[in-house]
C-alpha positions in Angstrom: -2.3 -15.9 -11.5 1.0 -15.9 -13.4 4.1 -14.8 -11.6 5.1 -13.2 -14.9 2.3 -10.7 -14.7 2.1 -7.3 -13.0 -1.1 -8.5 -11.2 1.0 -9.6 -8.2 1.8 -6.0 -7.2 0.1 -3.5 -4.9 0.5 0.2 -5.6 -0.7 3.4 -3.9 -2.8 6.1 -5.5 -2.2 9.7 -4.8 -4.9 9.7 -2.1 -3.0 6.9 -0.3 -5.4 4.2 -1.3 -3.7 0.9 -1.9 -4.8 -1.1 -4.9 -3.7 -4.3 -6.6 -2.9 -4.1 -10.2 -5.2 -7.1 -10.9 -8.0 -4.4 -11.3 -6.5 -3.9 -14.7 -6.9 -7.5 -15.9 -8.0 -7.6 -19.5 -6.5 -4.1 -20.3 -3.5 -3.1 -22.3 -1.3 -0.8 -20.2 1.4 1.8 -20.8 3.3 2.2 -17.6 5.4 5.4 -17.4 7.7 6.9 -14.8 7.1 10.7 -14.8 8.5 13.9 -13.3 7.1 17.4 -13.2 10.4 19.2 -13.8 11.9 17.2 -16.6 12.6 18.2 -20.2 10.3 15.3 -21.2 7.4 16.6 -19.0 5.4 17.9 -22.0 5.0 14.2 -22.8 2.2 14.3 -20.2 0.1 16.1 -22.8 1.0 13.5 -25.4 0.1 10.7 -23.0 -3.3 12.3 -22.5 -3.7 12.5 -26.3 -2.9 8.8 -26.5 -5.4 8.0 -23.8 -8.0 10.0 -25.7 -7.2 8.2 -29.0 -7.9 4.8 -27.3 -10.8 6.0 -25.1 -13.6 3.4 -24.8 -11.2 0.6 -25.5 -9.4 -1.6 -23.0 -6.4 0.7 -22.6 -5.0 2.6 -19.6 -2.0 4.7 -18.9 -0.5 4.3 -15.4 1.9 7.1 -14.3 4.4 6.6 -11.5 6.1 9.9 -10.5 9.8 9.4 -9.5 12.5 11.6 -8.1 15.2 9.2 -9.2 16.6 11.2 -12.1 18.1 14.6 -11.4 15.7 15.3 -8.5 13.1 16.3 -11.1 10.0 15.4 -9.1 10.0 17.6 -6.0 6.2 17.4 -5.6 4.4 15.0 -3.3 0.9 13.5 -3.2 -2.0 15.5 -4.4 0.3 18.3 -5.6 1.6 15.9 -8.3 -2.0 15.2 -9.5 -2.9 18.9 -9.5 0.2 19.8 -11.5 -0.5 17.2 -14.1 -4.2 18.2 -14.4 -3.8 21.9 -14.4 -0.7 22.1 -16.7 -1.4 19.2 -19.0 -5.0 18.2 -18.7 -4.1 14.7 -17.5 -7.0 12.4 -16.6 -5.1 9.0 -16.6 -4.2 7.5 -13.2 -1.2 8.9 -11.5 0.1 7.0 -8.5 2.2 8.1 -5.5 5.8 8.8 -6.0 8.1 5.8 -6.0 11.7 4.7 -6.7 12.0 3.2 -10.1 15.6 2.1 -10.2 18.3 0.6 -8.0 18.1 -1.6 -5.0 15.3 0.4 -3.4 13.1 0.4 -6.5 9.4 -0.4 -6.0 8.8 -4.1 -6.6 6.7 -3.3 -9.7 9.7 -1.5 -11.3 12.1 -4.3 -10.2 9.8 -6.6 -12.1 9.4 -4.4 -15.2 13.1 -4.0 -15.6 14.4 -7.5 -14.9 14.0 -10.2 -17.6 14.5 -13.0 -14.9 11.4 -11.7 -13.2 9.1 -10.8 -16.1 10.4 -13.3 -18.7 10.8 -10.8 -21.5 12.3 -7.3 -20.9 15.6 -6.6 -19.2 15.8 -2.8 -19.5 15.6 -0.5 -16.4 14.5 3.1 -16.8 17.4 5.3 -17.8 15.5 8.5 -17.3 12.1 9.9 -16.7 9.3 9.0 -19.1 10.6 5.4 -19.8 7.5 3.5 -21.0 6.6 -0.2 -20.5 3.9 -1.8 -22.6 1.9 -4.5 -20.8 -0.6 -6.8 -22.6 -4.1 -7.7 -21.5 -2.7 -10.7 -19.5 -0.5 -8.4 -17.4 2.7 -9.4 -19.2 5.4 -6.9 -20.1 5.8 -7.1 -23.9 7.7 -4.0 -24.9 9.4 -0.8 -23.8 10.1 2.6 -25.2 12.9 5.0 -24.2 12.1 8.4 -22.9 12.8 10.2 -26.2 10.1 8.2 -27.9 7.0 10.4 -27.8 3.8 8.6 -26.7 2.0 9.7 -29.9 4.5 8.1 -32.3 3.1 5.6 -34.8 5.5 3.0 -33.3 3.7 3.1 -29.9 0.2 3.5 -31.3 0.6 0.6 -33.7 1.9 -1.7 -30.9 -1.0 -0.8 -28.7 -3.5 -1.3 -31.5 -2.0 -4.8 -32.2 -2.4 -5.7 -28.6 -6.0 -4.4 -28.4 -7.0 -6.4 -31.5 -5.3 -9.5 -30.2 -7.7 -9.6 -27.1 
C-alpha cells in the first residue's frame, strides 16, 4: 500500500464504527468537509445530485462534518446524519465530526492538505465545503474551493476522466 494514498487512514462513521479507507479501493472519491449552518450548506443537495449522476459507477462522496470554521457545525453524531437526510436528501456517507485544519486536524486531513505527505496537493481547507478529489488508487489528484459548486462541469469532467481512466 502506497504511503501516498488515503488507504492508510481509519475514520469513524456516525454510528461510531471505525473503518479503514481501504474499503474504497478502486473508487474515485470526492472528500468534503461539511457543516450544517454554513452559507454553503445547500451544496449538500448538489453533492447528492452529483452522487446520483455517477450512480452505479465507482464513485463515492465522503463527507466529514467539521466545526472548525465559524462554529457552523453544532450538531453531533446521528443528529448530523438526520439533518443531512431530512433537509437535503443525502444518501452519501457522512462520518463523525472531525477537525480539518491546524495542529489538531484529523490525520486524513493533515494528509489531504500537505504536499509533503500526499505528493501532489498543498492546500488546506479555508472554509466549509472544500473538496478533494481522490483517484481510484487513493491518491489526491485535485481540489476545489468551497465556492465551486459540486455540480459544475469542471468537477463533473474531472470525475468522468478519472472514472474512464480506471
